[in-house]
LUMLOKE-995036 format. One record per residue (C-alpha): x, y, z; residue in one letter. Coordinates in steps of 0.5 Angstrom, whole numbers. Layout:
N
<pt><east>X</east><north>Y</north><up>Z</up><rest>A</rest></pt>
...
//
This chain:
182
<pt><east>184</east><north>154</north><up>162</up><rest>X</rest></pt>
<pt><east>182</east><north>162</north><up>162</up><rest>X</rest></pt>
<pt><east>181</east><north>165</north><up>155</up><rest>X</rest></pt>
<pt><east>184</east><north>172</north><up>157</up><rest>X</rest></pt>
<pt><east>191</east><north>173</north><up>159</up><rest>X</rest></pt>
<pt><east>192</east><north>174</north><up>166</up><rest>X</rest></pt>
<pt><east>197</east><north>180</north><up>165</up><rest>X</rest></pt>
<pt><east>191</east><north>184</north><up>164</up><rest>X</rest></pt>
<pt><east>187</east><north>183</north><up>170</up><rest>X</rest></pt>
<pt><east>188</east><north>188</north><up>176</up><rest>X</rest></pt>
<pt><east>192</east><north>186</north><up>182</up><rest>X</rest></pt>
<pt><east>186</east><north>184</north><up>187</up><rest>X</rest></pt>
<pt><east>183</east><north>179</north><up>182</up><rest>X</rest></pt>
<pt><east>190</east><north>176</north><up>180</up><rest>X</rest></pt>
<pt><east>191</east><north>175</north><up>188</up><rest>X</rest></pt>
<pt><east>184</east><north>172</north><up>188</up><rest>X</rest></pt>
<pt><east>186</east><north>167</north><up>182</up><rest>X</rest></pt>
<pt><east>192</east><north>165</north><up>186</up><rest>X</rest></pt>
<pt><east>188</east><north>163</north><up>192</up><rest>X</rest></pt>
<pt><east>185</east><north>158</north><up>188</up><rest>X</rest></pt>
<pt><east>191</east><north>155</north><up>185</up><rest>X</rest></pt>
<pt><east>192</east><north>159</north><up>179</up><rest>X</rest></pt>
<pt><east>199</east><north>159</north><up>177</up><rest>X</rest></pt>
<pt><east>198</east><north>163</north><up>171</up><rest>X</rest></pt>
<pt><east>196</east><north>169</north><up>175</up><rest>X</rest></pt>
<pt><east>202</east><north>168</north><up>180</up><rest>X</rest></pt>
<pt><east>206</east><north>168</north><up>174</up><rest>X</rest></pt>
<pt><east>203</east><north>175</north><up>172</up><rest>X</rest></pt>
<pt><east>204</east><north>178</north><up>179</up><rest>X</rest></pt>
<pt><east>211</east><north>176</north><up>178</up><rest>X</rest></pt>
<pt><east>212</east><north>179</north><up>172</up><rest>X</rest></pt>
<pt><east>209</east><north>185</north><up>174</up><rest>X</rest></pt>
<pt><east>213</east><north>186</north><up>181</up><rest>X</rest></pt>
<pt><east>219</east><north>182</north><up>181</up><rest>X</rest></pt>
<pt><east>224</east><north>187</north><up>178</up><rest>X</rest></pt>
<pt><east>221</east><north>192</north><up>183</up><rest>X</rest></pt>
<pt><east>222</east><north>188</north><up>189</up><rest>X</rest></pt>
<pt><east>229</east><north>185</north><up>187</up><rest>X</rest></pt>
<pt><east>231</east><north>193</north><up>187</up><rest>X</rest></pt>
<pt><east>227</east><north>194</north><up>194</up><rest>X</rest></pt>
<pt><east>230</east><north>188</north><up>197</up><rest>X</rest></pt>
<pt><east>237</east><north>190</north><up>195</up><rest>X</rest></pt>
<pt><east>237</east><north>197</north><up>199</up><rest>X</rest></pt>
<pt><east>236</east><north>192</north><up>205</up><rest>X</rest></pt>
<pt><east>241</east><north>187</north><up>203</up><rest>X</rest></pt>
<pt><east>246</east><north>190</north><up>199</up><rest>X</rest></pt>
<pt><east>247</east><north>184</north><up>195</up><rest>X</rest></pt>
<pt><east>243</east><north>182</north><up>188</up><rest>X</rest></pt>
<pt><east>243</east><north>175</north><up>189</up><rest>X</rest></pt>
<pt><east>240</east><north>175</north><up>196</up><rest>X</rest></pt>
<pt><east>235</east><north>180</north><up>193</up><rest>X</rest></pt>
<pt><east>233</east><north>175</north><up>188</up><rest>X</rest></pt>
<pt><east>232</east><north>170</north><up>194</up><rest>X</rest></pt>
<pt><east>227</east><north>175</north><up>197</up><rest>X</rest></pt>
<pt><east>223</east><north>176</north><up>191</up><rest>X</rest></pt>
<pt><east>223</east><north>168</north><up>190</up><rest>X</rest></pt>
<pt><east>221</east><north>167</north><up>198</up><rest>X</rest></pt>
<pt><east>216</east><north>173</north><up>197</up><rest>X</rest></pt>
<pt><east>212</east><north>170</north><up>191</up><rest>X</rest></pt>
<pt><east>212</east><north>163</north><up>195</up><rest>X</rest></pt>
<pt><east>209</east><north>167</north><up>201</up><rest>X</rest></pt>
<pt><east>204</east><north>170</north><up>196</up><rest>X</rest></pt>
<pt><east>202</east><north>163</north><up>193</up><rest>X</rest></pt>
<pt><east>201</east><north>160</north><up>200</up><rest>X</rest></pt>
<pt><east>197</east><north>166</north><up>203</up><rest>X</rest></pt>
<pt><east>193</east><north>169</north><up>198</up><rest>X</rest></pt>
<pt><east>187</east><north>167</north><up>201</up><rest>X</rest></pt>
<pt><east>189</east><north>171</north><up>207</up><rest>X</rest></pt>
<pt><east>189</east><north>177</north><up>203</up><rest>X</rest></pt>
<pt><east>184</east><north>182</north><up>205</up><rest>X</rest></pt>
<pt><east>185</east><north>188</north><up>201</up><rest>X</rest></pt>
<pt><east>186</east><north>193</north><up>206</up><rest>X</rest></pt>
<pt><east>192</east><north>195</north><up>202</up><rest>X</rest></pt>
<pt><east>194</east><north>195</north><up>195</up><rest>X</rest></pt>
<pt><east>197</east><north>188</north><up>193</up><rest>X</rest></pt>
<pt><east>203</east><north>192</north><up>191</up><rest>X</rest></pt>
<pt><east>204</east><north>195</north><up>198</up><rest>X</rest></pt>
<pt><east>202</east><north>188</north><up>201</up><rest>X</rest></pt>
<pt><east>208</east><north>184</north><up>197</up><rest>X</rest></pt>
<pt><east>213</east><north>190</north><up>199</up><rest>X</rest></pt>
<pt><east>211</east><north>189</north><up>206</up><rest>X</rest></pt>
<pt><east>212</east><north>181</north><up>205</up><rest>X</rest></pt>
<pt><east>219</east><north>183</north><up>202</up><rest>X</rest></pt>
<pt><east>221</east><north>188</north><up>207</up><rest>X</rest></pt>
<pt><east>220</east><north>183</north><up>213</up><rest>X</rest></pt>
<pt><east>223</east><north>177</north><up>209</up><rest>X</rest></pt>
<pt><east>229</east><north>182</north><up>208</up><rest>X</rest></pt>
<pt><east>229</east><north>184</north><up>215</up><rest>X</rest></pt>
<pt><east>229</east><north>177</north><up>218</up><rest>X</rest></pt>
<pt><east>235</east><north>175</north><up>213</up><rest>X</rest></pt>
<pt><east>239</east><north>181</north><up>216</up><rest>X</rest></pt>
<pt><east>238</east><north>179</north><up>223</up><rest>X</rest></pt>
<pt><east>240</east><north>172</north><up>221</up><rest>X</rest></pt>
<pt><east>246</east><north>175</north><up>219</up><rest>X</rest></pt>
<pt><east>246</east><north>172</north><up>212</up><rest>X</rest></pt>
<pt><east>248</east><north>179</north><up>209</up><rest>X</rest></pt>
<pt><east>254</east><north>179</north><up>204</up><rest>X</rest></pt>
<pt><east>259</east><north>184</north><up>202</up><rest>X</rest></pt>
<pt><east>256</east><north>189</north><up>197</up><rest>X</rest></pt>
<pt><east>257</east><north>188</north><up>190</up><rest>X</rest></pt>
<pt><east>258</east><north>193</north><up>184</up><rest>X</rest></pt>
<pt><east>251</east><north>193</north><up>180</up><rest>X</rest></pt>
<pt><east>251</east><north>196</north><up>174</up><rest>X</rest></pt>
<pt><east>245</east><north>201</north><up>173</up><rest>X</rest></pt>
<pt><east>239</east><north>199</north><up>168</up><rest>X</rest></pt>
<pt><east>239</east><north>204</north><up>163</up><rest>X</rest></pt>
<pt><east>233</east><north>204</north><up>158</up><rest>X</rest></pt>
<pt><east>235</east><north>209</north><up>153</up><rest>X</rest></pt>
<pt><east>232</east><north>209</north><up>146</up><rest>X</rest></pt>
<pt><east>237</east><north>214</north><up>143</up><rest>X</rest></pt>
<pt><east>242</east><north>212</north><up>138</up><rest>X</rest></pt>
<pt><east>247</east><north>218</north><up>140</up><rest>X</rest></pt>
<pt><east>253</east><north>215</north><up>143</up><rest>X</rest></pt>
<pt><east>254</east><north>221</north><up>147</up><rest>X</rest></pt>
<pt><east>247</east><north>221</north><up>150</up><rest>X</rest></pt>
<pt><east>248</east><north>214</north><up>152</up><rest>X</rest></pt>
<pt><east>254</east><north>216</north><up>155</up><rest>X</rest></pt>
<pt><east>252</east><north>222</north><up>159</up><rest>X</rest></pt>
<pt><east>246</east><north>218</north><up>161</up><rest>X</rest></pt>
<pt><east>250</east><north>213</north><up>164</up><rest>X</rest></pt>
<pt><east>254</east><north>217</north><up>168</up><rest>X</rest></pt>
<pt><east>248</east><north>221</north><up>170</up><rest>X</rest></pt>
<pt><east>245</east><north>215</north><up>173</up><rest>X</rest></pt>
<pt><east>252</east><north>212</north><up>176</up><rest>X</rest></pt>
<pt><east>252</east><north>219</north><up>179</up><rest>X</rest></pt>
<pt><east>245</east><north>219</north><up>182</up><rest>X</rest></pt>
<pt><east>246</east><north>212</north><up>184</up><rest>X</rest></pt>
<pt><east>253</east><north>213</north><up>188</up><rest>X</rest></pt>
<pt><east>249</east><north>219</north><up>192</up><rest>X</rest></pt>
<pt><east>243</east><north>215</north><up>194</up><rest>X</rest></pt>
<pt><east>248</east><north>210</north><up>196</up><rest>X</rest></pt>
<pt><east>251</east><north>215</north><up>201</up><rest>X</rest></pt>
<pt><east>244</east><north>215</north><up>205</up><rest>X</rest></pt>
<pt><east>243</east><north>211</north><up>210</up><rest>X</rest></pt>
<pt><east>239</east><north>204</north><up>209</up><rest>X</rest></pt>
<pt><east>232</east><north>207</north><up>212</up><rest>X</rest></pt>
<pt><east>233</east><north>213</north><up>207</up><rest>X</rest></pt>
<pt><east>235</east><north>209</north><up>201</up><rest>X</rest></pt>
<pt><east>229</east><north>205</north><up>202</up><rest>X</rest></pt>
<pt><east>224</east><north>211</north><up>203</up><rest>X</rest></pt>
<pt><east>227</east><north>214</north><up>197</up><rest>X</rest></pt>
<pt><east>226</east><north>208</north><up>193</up><rest>X</rest></pt>
<pt><east>219</east><north>207</north><up>195</up><rest>X</rest></pt>
<pt><east>217</east><north>214</north><up>193</up><rest>X</rest></pt>
<pt><east>221</east><north>215</north><up>187</up><rest>X</rest></pt>
<pt><east>222</east><north>209</north><up>184</up><rest>X</rest></pt>
<pt><east>216</east><north>205</north><up>186</up><rest>X</rest></pt>
<pt><east>211</east><north>211</north><up>186</up><rest>X</rest></pt>
<pt><east>208</east><north>209</north><up>193</up><rest>X</rest></pt>
<pt><east>205</east><north>214</north><up>197</up><rest>X</rest></pt>
<pt><east>207</east><north>217</north><up>204</up><rest>X</rest></pt>
<pt><east>202</east><north>213</north><up>208</up><rest>X</rest></pt>
<pt><east>203</east><north>207</north><up>204</up><rest>X</rest></pt>
<pt><east>211</east><north>207</north><up>205</up><rest>X</rest></pt>
<pt><east>209</east><north>208</north><up>213</up><rest>X</rest></pt>
<pt><east>205</east><north>202</north><up>213</up><rest>X</rest></pt>
<pt><east>210</east><north>198</north><up>209</up><rest>X</rest></pt>
<pt><east>216</east><north>201</north><up>214</up><rest>X</rest></pt>
<pt><east>211</east><north>200</north><up>220</up><rest>X</rest></pt>
<pt><east>213</east><north>208</north><up>222</up><rest>X</rest></pt>
<pt><east>209</east><north>214</north><up>222</up><rest>X</rest></pt>
<pt><east>207</east><north>218</north><up>216</up><rest>X</rest></pt>
<pt><east>211</east><north>224</north><up>219</up><rest>X</rest></pt>
<pt><east>217</east><north>220</north><up>220</up><rest>X</rest></pt>
<pt><east>217</east><north>218</north><up>213</up><rest>X</rest></pt>
<pt><east>216</east><north>225</north><up>210</up><rest>X</rest></pt>
<pt><east>222</east><north>227</north><up>215</up><rest>X</rest></pt>
<pt><east>226</east><north>221</north><up>212</up><rest>X</rest></pt>
<pt><east>225</east><north>223</north><up>205</up><rest>X</rest></pt>
<pt><east>226</east><north>231</north><up>206</up><rest>X</rest></pt>
<pt><east>233</east><north>229</north><up>209</up><rest>X</rest></pt>
<pt><east>234</east><north>224</north><up>204</up><rest>X</rest></pt>
<pt><east>233</east><north>229</north><up>198</up><rest>X</rest></pt>
<pt><east>237</east><north>235</north><up>202</up><rest>X</rest></pt>
<pt><east>243</east><north>230</north><up>202</up><rest>X</rest></pt>
<pt><east>242</east><north>228</north><up>195</up><rest>X</rest></pt>
<pt><east>241</east><north>235</north><up>192</up><rest>X</rest></pt>
<pt><east>248</east><north>237</north><up>196</up><rest>X</rest></pt>
<pt><east>251</east><north>231</north><up>193</up><rest>X</rest></pt>
<pt><east>249</east><north>232</north><up>186</up><rest>X</rest></pt>
<pt><east>251</east><north>239</north><up>187</up><rest>X</rest></pt>
<pt><east>258</east><north>238</north><up>189</up><rest>X</rest></pt>
//
């Protein structure tokens, strides 16, 4: 058993430990990325339960194939690529279900109820505007602004040229500005 907490290790070290069968390292990666992966999968599947399944399948794939990770991309990008591929496969198989209302996750430390109400309404409005975007634009916006991935990382993940990703994000931002301004 390790003396140090696995949660303090860099991603690549955790993947190396996972390749040696370390379940604590897998748990650390899960805790680090499961929420983000779930939100990402929801943009593809439009269903929180399906998205949770994709997260589990992604972690299972990580467990099985950690020994094949070559470090050509970041671990985060690799995990999102796995989740994207599994989401695309699930969509192709017709496992998609009807969109369900998802409450936005708000973290507001302000005790002022007025501020909480306004923040909730702003988040709801942004979410509604994001939902007007097509799936490719939603995915690009999510990866760029919520996951903080660079355009080249998004391009690799989406298997598209960097210019295509830049164009998607540019058009999505214009649509969001128009939606939020009106």
